[in-house]
VEXDREN-2710 file (C-alpha; in Angstrom, 1 decimal):
% VEXDREN-2710
k/r/px/py/pz
1/MET/-9.5/25.1/0.3
2/LYS/-11.8/27.2/-1.6
3/ILE/-10.2/26.6/-5.0
4/LEU/-10.7/23.0/-5.0
5/GLU/-14.6/23.7/-4.8
6/GLU/-14.6/26.4/-7.3
7/LEU/-12.4/24.5/-10.0
8/ARG/-14.2/20.9/-9.3
9/PRO/-14.9/19.4/-12.7
10/GLU/-18.5/19.3/-13.4
11/VAL/-18.5/17.2/-16.8
12/PHE/-15.8/14.5/-18.0
13/ASP/-14.2/17.1/-20.3
14/ASP/-13.3/19.4/-17.3
15/ILE/-11.2/16.7/-15.7
16/ALA/-7.3/17.3/-16.0
17/GLY/-5.5/14.4/-17.1
18/GLN/-6.8/10.9/-17.6
19/LYS/-7.1/11.4/-21.6
20/HIS/-6.7/7.3/-21.9
21/LEU/-9.9/6.9/-20.1
22/LEU/-11.8/10.0/-21.0
23/GLY/-11.2/10.3/-24.6
24/ALA/-14.5/10.3/-26.6
25/ASP/-13.8/6.9/-28.1
26/SER/-12.3/5.1/-25.1
27/VAL/-13.9/2.2/-23.5
28/PHE/-14.0/3.6/-20.3
29/ARG/-16.1/6.8/-21.5
30/ARG/-18.7/4.8/-23.5
31/MET/-19.2/2.2/-20.6
32/VAL/-19.9/4.9/-18.0
33/GLU/-21.8/7.3/-20.1
34/ASP/-24.1/4.3/-21.0
35/GLY/-24.3/3.1/-17.7
36/GLY/-22.9/-0.4/-18.8
37/PHE/-21.6/-1.6/-15.6
38/ASP/-22.3/-3.1/-12.2
39/SER/-19.0/-2.5/-10.7
40/ILE/-16.0/-0.2/-11.6
41/ILE/-12.7/-0.3/-9.5
42/LEU/-10.8/2.8/-10.2
43/ILE/-7.0/2.6/-8.9
44/GLY/-4.6/5.5/-8.8
45/PRO/-2.4/7.6/-6.4
46/PRO/-3.8/10.6/-4.4
47/GLY/-5.0/13.5/-6.0
48/THR/-5.8/12.1/-9.5
49/GLY/-9.6/12.2/-9.5
50/LYS/-11.1/9.1/-8.3
51/THR/-13.7/10.9/-6.2
52/THR/-14.4/13.7/-8.6
53/LEU/-14.9/11.2/-11.5
54/ALA/-17.4/8.8/-9.6
55/GLU/-19.3/12.1/-8.5
56/ILE/-19.5/13.0/-12.4
57/ILE/-20.5/9.3/-13.4
58/GLY/-23.5/9.9/-10.8
59/LYS/-24.3/13.2/-12.2
60/HIS/-24.5/12.0/-15.9
61/LEU/-26.3/8.8/-15.1
62/LYS/-28.8/11.1/-13.0
63/MET/-28.2/8.7/-10.0
64/PRO/-28.1/9.5/-6.2
65/PHE/-24.6/9.6/-5.1
66/ILE/-23.4/7.8/-1.7
67/SER/-19.9/8.3/-0.7
68/MET/-18.3/6.1/1.8
69/HIS/-14.8/5.2/3.1
70/ALA/-14.3/1.6/3.8
71/ALA/-12.1/2.5/6.9
72/THR/-15.2/4.0/8.7
73/ALA/-18.2/2.4/6.9
74/GLY/-19.4/-1.3/7.8
75/THR/-22.2/-3.6/7.7
76/ALA/-24.7/-1.4/9.2
77/GLU/-23.9/1.3/6.7
78/ILE/-24.2/-1.0/3.5
79/ARG/-27.6/-2.5/5.0
80/GLN/-29.0/0.9/5.5
81/VAL/-28.0/1.9/1.7
82/MET/-29.8/-1.1/0.8
83/GLU/-33.1/-0.4/2.7
84/SER/-32.8/3.3/1.3
85/ALA/-32.6/2.0/-2.2
86/SER/-35.2/-0.4/-2.1
87/VAL/-37.7/2.6/-1.3
88/SER/-36.2/5.5/-3.1
89/GLY/-34.6/3.7/-6.1
90/ARG/-31.2/2.7/-7.5
91/VAL/-28.1/4.5/-6.1
92/LEU/-24.5/5.0/-7.1
93/LEU/-22.1/3.8/-4.4
94/PHE/-18.8/5.2/-4.0
95/LEU/-16.6/3.2/-1.5
96/ASP/-13.0/4.5/-1.1
97/GLU/-10.4/2.1/0.2
98/LEU/-12.6/-0.7/-1.2
99/HIS/-9.9/-3.2/-0.4
100/ARG/-10.3/-2.7/3.4
101/PHE/-13.7/-4.5/3.4
102/ASN/-13.7/-8.1/4.8
103/LYS/-15.6/-10.8/3.0
104/ASN/-18.4/-10.6/5.0
105/GLN/-19.0/-7.0/4.0
106/GLN/-18.0/-7.7/0.5
107/VAL/-20.8/-10.3/0.3
108/LEU/-23.2/-7.5/1.3
109/LEU/-21.9/-5.4/-1.5
110/LEU/-22.3/-8.1/-3.6
111/ASN/-26.0/-8.5/-2.4
112/LEU/-26.4/-4.8/-3.0
113/ILE/-25.4/-5.0/-6.7
114/ASP/-27.2/-8.0/-7.5
115/SER/-30.5/-6.9/-6.3
116/GLY/-30.3/-4.1/-8.6
117/HIS/-30.3/-1.2/-5.8
118/ALA/-26.8/0.2/-6.6
119/LYS/-24.1/0.4/-9.1
120/LEU/-20.6/0.2/-7.0
121/ILE/-17.6/2.5/-8.0
122/GLY/-14.4/1.2/-5.6
123/ALA/-11.6/3.2/-5.4
124/SER/-8.0/2.8/-3.9
125/THR/-4.4/4.0/-4.0
126/GLU/-3.3/0.3/-4.5
127/ASN/-4.6/-2.5/-6.6
128/PRO/-7.2/-4.0/-4.2
129/TYR/-8.3/-6.6/-6.9
130/HIS/-6.6/-9.6/-5.0
131/ASN/-8.1/-8.9/-1.8
132/LEU/-11.7/-9.0/-3.2
133/ILE/-14.0/-12.3/-3.2
134/HIS/-14.2/-14.0/-6.5
135/PRO/-18.0/-13.0/-7.3
136/LEU/-17.0/-9.1/-6.8
137/ARG/-14.0/-9.5/-8.9
138/SER/-16.0/-11.0/-11.9
139/ARG/-18.5/-8.2/-11.8
140/SER/-16.1/-5.5/-11.9
141/PHE/-13.8/-3.5/-14.3
142/VAL/-10.7/-2.2/-13.3
143/PHE/-9.4/1.2/-14.6
144/THR/-6.1/2.8/-13.4
145/LEU/-5.6/6.7/-13.2
146/GLN/-2.3/8.0/-13.7
147/ARG/-0.5/10.8/-11.9
148/LEU/-1.1/14.3/-13.7
149/SER/1.8/15.0/-16.2
150/ASP/3.5/18.4/-16.1
151/GLY/1.7/19.7/-19.2
152/ASP/-1.8/18.7/-17.2
153/MET/-0.5/20.7/-14.1
154/LYS/0.2/23.8/-16.2
155/GLU/-3.3/23.2/-17.8
156/LEU/-4.5/23.5/-14.2
157/TYR/-2.5/26.4/-13.4
158/GLY/-4.2/28.4/-16.5
159/ARG/-7.4/27.5/-14.7
160/ALA/-6.3/28.6/-11.5
161/ALA/-4.8/31.9/-12.6
162/ASP/-8.2/32.7/-14.3
163/TYR/-9.7/31.9/-11.0
164/PHE/-7.3/34.1/-9.1
165/ARG/-7.8/37.0/-11.4
166/LYS/-11.7/37.1/-11.0
167/ARG/-11.3/36.6/-7.0
168/TYR/-8.7/39.1/-6.3
169/ASN/-9.5/41.7/-9.2
170/ALA/-6.0/41.3/-10.6
171/VAL/-5.2/42.2/-14.2
172/ASN/-2.3/39.6/-14.2
173/ILE/-1.3/36.6/-12.4
174/VAL/2.4/36.6/-12.1
175/CYS/4.7/33.3/-11.2
176/ASP/8.0/32.7/-12.7
177/ASP/8.6/29.6/-14.7
178/GLU/11.3/28.2/-12.5
179/SER/9.2/28.5/-9.4
180/LEU/6.1/26.9/-11.1
181/ASN/8.1/24.2/-12.4
182/ARG/9.5/23.3/-8.6
183/LEU/6.3/23.2/-7.4
184/ILE/4.9/20.9/-10.1
185/SER/7.9/18.7/-9.4
186/SER/7.1/18.7/-5.8
187/CYS/3.3/17.6/-6.1
188/ASP/4.4/14.4/-8.0
189/GLY/1.1/14.6/-10.2
190/ASP/-1.2/15.2/-7.3
191/CYS/-3.9/17.7/-8.5
192/ARG/-5.2/18.3/-5.0
193/ARG/-2.1/19.3/-3.5
194/PHE/-0.9/21.3/-6.5
195/LEU/-4.4/23.5/-6.3
196/SER/-4.1/23.8/-2.5
197/LEU/-0.4/25.2/-2.6
198/LEU/-1.4/27.8/-5.5
199/GLU/-4.4/28.7/-3.4
200/LEU/-2.0/29.1/-0.4
201/SER/0.6/31.0/-2.8
202/ALA/-2.0/33.4/-3.6
203/VAL/-3.2/34.3/-0.2
204/GLY/0.7/34.9/0.6
205/GLY/1.1/36.8/-2.6
206/ARG/1.8/40.6/-3.0
207/PHE/0.0/43.0/-5.5
208/LYS/2.5/45.1/-7.5
209/GLY/0.4/47.5/-9.3
210/ASP/-2.7/45.8/-10.8
211/ASP/-0.8/42.5/-10.8
212/LEU/-0.9/39.8/-8.3
213/HIS/2.5/37.9/-7.8
214/LEU/2.2/34.5/-6.1
215/ASN/4.6/33.6/-3.3
216/ILE/5.3/30.1/-4.4
217/GLU/8.3/29.8/-2.1
218/GLY/6.2/30.9/0.9
219/ALA/3.6/28.3/0.4
220/SER/6.0/25.6/-0.1
221/GLU/7.5/26.1/3.3
222/HIS/4.1/25.0/4.8
223/THR/4.4/21.6/3.1
224/ALA/5.5/18.2/4.3
225/LYS/9.5/18.0/3.6
226/GLY/11.3/14.8/2.1
227/ARG/8.9/14.4/-0.9
228/TYR/10.2/12.0/-3.6
229/ASN/8.8/11.2/-7.0
230/THR/7.9/7.8/-8.1
231/ASP/11.1/6.6/-9.4
232/GLU/12.9/7.4/-6.0
233/HIS/10.3/5.6/-4.1
234/TYR/11.0/2.5/-6.3
235/ASN/14.9/3.1/-5.4
236/MET/14.3/3.3/-1.9
237/LEU/12.0/0.2/-2.1
238/SER/14.9/-1.6/-3.5
239/ALA/17.2/-0.5/-1.1
240/MET/15.0/-1.5/1.8
241/ILE/14.9/-5.0/0.3
242/LYS/18.5/-5.1/-0.2
243/SER/19.4/-4.1/3.2
244/ILE/17.1/-6.8/4.5
245/ARG/18.7/-9.6/2.2
246/GLY/22.0/-8.3/3.3
247/THR/21.1/-8.7/7.1
248/ASP/21.5/-5.0/8.0
249/PRO/18.1/-4.2/10.1
250/ASP/19.4/-0.4/10.6
251/SER/19.8/0.2/7.0
252/ALA/16.3/-1.6/6.1
253/LEU/14.7/0.8/9.0
254/LEU/16.2/3.7/7.6
255/TRP/14.8/3.1/4.0
256/GLY/11.4/1.7/4.9
257/PHE/10.7/4.6/7.6
258/THR/12.0/7.0/4.7
259/LEU/9.5/5.7/2.4
260/LEU/6.7/5.8/4.8
261/GLU/7.6/9.4/6.0
262/SER/7.7/10.5/2.4
263/GLY/4.0/9.4/1.5
264/MET/4.4/5.8/0.2
265/GLU/1.3/3.9/1.4
266/PRO/2.1/1.4/3.9
267/GLU/0.3/-1.4/1.9
268/ALA/3.1/-1.0/-0.9
269/ILE/5.7/-1.1/1.6
270/PHE/4.2/-4.4/3.3
271/ARG/3.6/-5.9/0.0
272/ARG/7.5/-5.8/-0.7
273/LEU/8.2/-7.3/3.0
274/LEU/6.0/-10.0/2.3
275/ILE/7.7/-10.8/-1.0
276/SER/11.2/-10.5/0.9
277/ALA/10.0/-12.9/3.6
278/SER/9.6/-15.7/0.8
279/GLU/12.0/-14.9/-1.8
280/ASP/14.9/-13.7/0.6
281/ILE/14.3/-15.8/3.9
282/GLY/12.1/-18.6/2.7
283/ASN/12.8/-22.1/4.6
284/ALA/15.7/-20.6/6.5
285/TYR/12.9/-19.5/8.8
286/PRO/9.6/-20.5/7.2
287/ASP/7.2/-18.5/9.7
288/ALA/8.8/-15.1/8.2
289/VAL/6.1/-15.0/5.9
290/ILE/3.4/-15.7/8.2
291/PHE/4.9/-13.1/10.8
292/ALA/5.0/-10.4/8.1
293/HIS/1.5/-11.1/7.0
294/SER/0.2/-10.9/10.6
295/ALA/2.2/-7.7/11.0
296/TYR/0.5/-6.3/8.0
297/GLU/-3.0/-7.0/9.4
298/ASN/-2.2/-5.6/12.9
299/PHE/-0.6/-2.4/11.4
300/MET/-4.0/-1.7/9.5
301/ALA/-6.1/-2.4/12.5
302/VAL/-3.9/-0.3/14.8
303/GLY/-3.2/2.6/12.2
304/ARG/-0.6/5.3/12.6
305/PRO/1.3/6.5/14.4
306/GLU/1.2/3.4/16.8
307/GLY/1.3/1.1/13.9
308/ASP/4.5/2.4/13.1
309/ILE/6.0/0.3/16.0
310/ILE/4.8/-2.9/14.3
311/LEU/6.4/-1.6/10.9
312/ALA/9.8/-1.5/12.7
313/HIS/9.4/-4.8/14.4
314/VAL/8.6/-6.8/11.1
315/ILE/11.7/-4.8/9.3
316/ASN/14.1/-5.6/12.3
317/PHE/12.9/-9.4/12.2
318/LEU/13.1/-9.8/8.6
319/ALA/16.7/-8.3/8.6
320/SER/17.6/-10.4/11.2
321/CYS/16.7/-13.8/9.9
322/PRO/18.9/-16.5/8.3
323/LYS/18.5/-16.2/4.7
324/SER/17.8/-18.6/1.9
325/ASN/16.6/-18.0/-1.7
326/ARG/16.7/-21.5/-2.6
327/SER/12.7/-21.7/-2.8
328/TYR/12.9/-18.6/-5.1
329/ASN/15.5/-20.4/-7.2
330/SER/13.5/-23.6/-7.5
331/MET/10.5/-21.7/-9.0
332/TRP/12.7/-20.3/-12.0
333/ALA/14.2/-23.8/-12.3
334/VAL/11.1/-25.7/-12.6
335/LYS/9.6/-23.2/-14.7
336/LYS/12.5/-23.4/-17.3
337/PHE/12.4/-27.0/-17.1
338/ILE/8.5/-27.3/-18.0
339/GLU/9.3/-24.7/-21.1
340/GLU/11.6/-27.2/-22.4
341/ASN/10.2/-30.6/-21.8
342/ILE/6.6/-32.2/-22.4
343/MET/5.7/-34.0/-18.8
344/SER/3.9/-37.2/-18.7
345/VAL/2.6/-38.6/-15.4
346/PRO/4.4/-41.9/-14.5
347/GLU/2.2/-44.9/-14.4
348/PRO/2.2/-45.6/-10.9
349/LEU/1.1/-41.8/-10.1
350/ARG/-2.2/-42.1/-12.4
351/THR/-5.5/-42.2/-11.0
352/ASP/-5.9/-45.7/-12.4
353/GLY/-2.1/-46.5/-12.7
354/ASP/-0.6/-49.7/-11.2
355/GLY/2.7/-50.0/-9.0
356/TYR/2.3/-47.2/-6.7
357/MET/4.1/-47.9/-3.4
358/TYR/2.1/-46.3/-0.3
359/PRO/5.0/-44.7/1.8
360/PHE/3.2/-45.3/5.0
361/ASP/3.3/-49.0/4.4
362/HIS/7.1/-48.7/4.4
363/GLY/7.8/-46.9/7.4
364/GLY/6.8/-43.3/5.9
365/PHE/9.4/-43.1/3.1
366/VAL/10.0/-45.4/-0.1
367/LYS/12.3/-44.6/-3.1
368/GLN/10.2/-44.4/-6.5
369/GLU/9.9/-42.4/-9.4
370/TYR/7.6/-39.4/-8.8
371/GLY/8.3/-37.8/-12.2
372/ALA/11.3/-35.4/-12.0
373/THR/13.5/-38.0/-13.3
374/GLY/16.3/-37.4/-10.7
375/LYS/16.1/-33.6/-11.4
376/VAL/16.9/-31.6/-8.2
377/PHE/14.8/-28.0/-8.5
378/TYR/14.8/-27.3/-4.8
379/ASP/18.2/-27.9/-2.9
380/PRO/17.9/-26.8/0.5
381/SER/20.7/-24.6/1.9
382/GLU/22.5/-25.0/5.3
383/ALA/20.9/-21.7/6.8
384/GLY/18.6/-21.7/9.7
385/PHE/15.6/-24.2/9.7
386/GLU/16.3/-25.1/6.0
387/SER/19.6/-27.2/7.0
388/LYS/17.3/-29.7/8.8
389/LEU/15.5/-30.1/5.4
390/ALA/18.6/-30.3/3.3
391/GLU/19.8/-33.1/6.0
392/ARG/16.7/-34.9/5.9
393/LEU/16.3/-34.8/2.0
394/LYS/20.1/-35.8/1.5
395/LYS/19.6/-38.8/3.9
396/LEU/16.3/-40.1/2.2
397/HIS/17.4/-39.8/-1.3
398/SER/21.0/-40.7/-1.1
399/GLY/22.4/-42.5/-4.3
400/VAL/19.2/-41.0/-6.3
401/LYS/19.4/-37.2/-6.3
402/GLY/22.3/-35.0/-5.8
403/TYR/21.0/-32.6/-2.8
404/GLY/23.7/-30.3/-1.6
405/LYS/25.5/-29.9/-4.7
406/SER/24.4/-26.2/-5.2
407/SER/26.2/-25.3/-2.2
408/GLY/29.5/-26.8/-3.1
409/GLU/28.9/-30.4/-1.6
410/LYS/29.8/-33.4/-3.4
END
């Protein structure tokens, strides 16, 4: 789309939105203008300006700009950057979807930064911070870009209208408020999508005298249907997880794939599935969390559309598993206990303490005080594999701890 290049910002103040980052006195603005960083990570939805912002930083710092995507770049490309920079001078490397790099590739990035050959700007639509090796995390500042507001979009519309007047020799660009507002709502804060649809509406527009009337409705017919705003995405995530918790694979599939087809990043869907595997299934089927993590890795390796089979597989599996939230409940119970009590390690359990009885000297188990003073935080249910844990704990701790009471047993 020509409009994307014509209206591409050249300086920080041209960028629509992101005032929290680009205000004259903001920490981010001062840091990037001074070049006082080794590595920056930009997190934000599509079309919020991550690539554009990186390019402007490169121009401002007068540094050669190299752009890569972690899904297609690899070790060879990073080594090539290092070799080139060692000859021509320091570069600014922009790496989209940074979290896709494995640990070995991240080590190369680290070497590239530490050698002084490059500054790094990583970007992702999801927070990749927990996927980074510790040395790279410690060198990186993380900043979040926000979806453009309705006001930001209307400011962009003003720029686009000026562009269309010059391009089509029109006196006025006409678009009724209702159509414009619908278009803004459908774009969900995505600048790229908004400008592309405006250009399509101008191409399909009609002149009435010297005025160009934009065909917003016609342009919208050529876009993906079923787009939802952020709040609705969260509602559908909630519906998917509650369907899994309720052991309804059909409904879980419905919401999971509605999310996927409406534009939610697969990583966000799988993150919720991983949480559900532990929170809602837990020890009723302990391998569920391993299966969900493996499915996520396989999905990312295969990609769409074939990866959709893997997503269906894992949703069906989790929804059909026996359920237990006892581990989840134990977490909150022990946190509450710690808040209300000051803990002291019993003498036999201290590194230099006396009186500890080694369980393997007593057939593998011996009753002794480990510090919970008879408290039961984790009380296994009778669901799935967890029933075996419940049976074992009740047998071993009979007369000492009251396992089974939370399920109504006496």
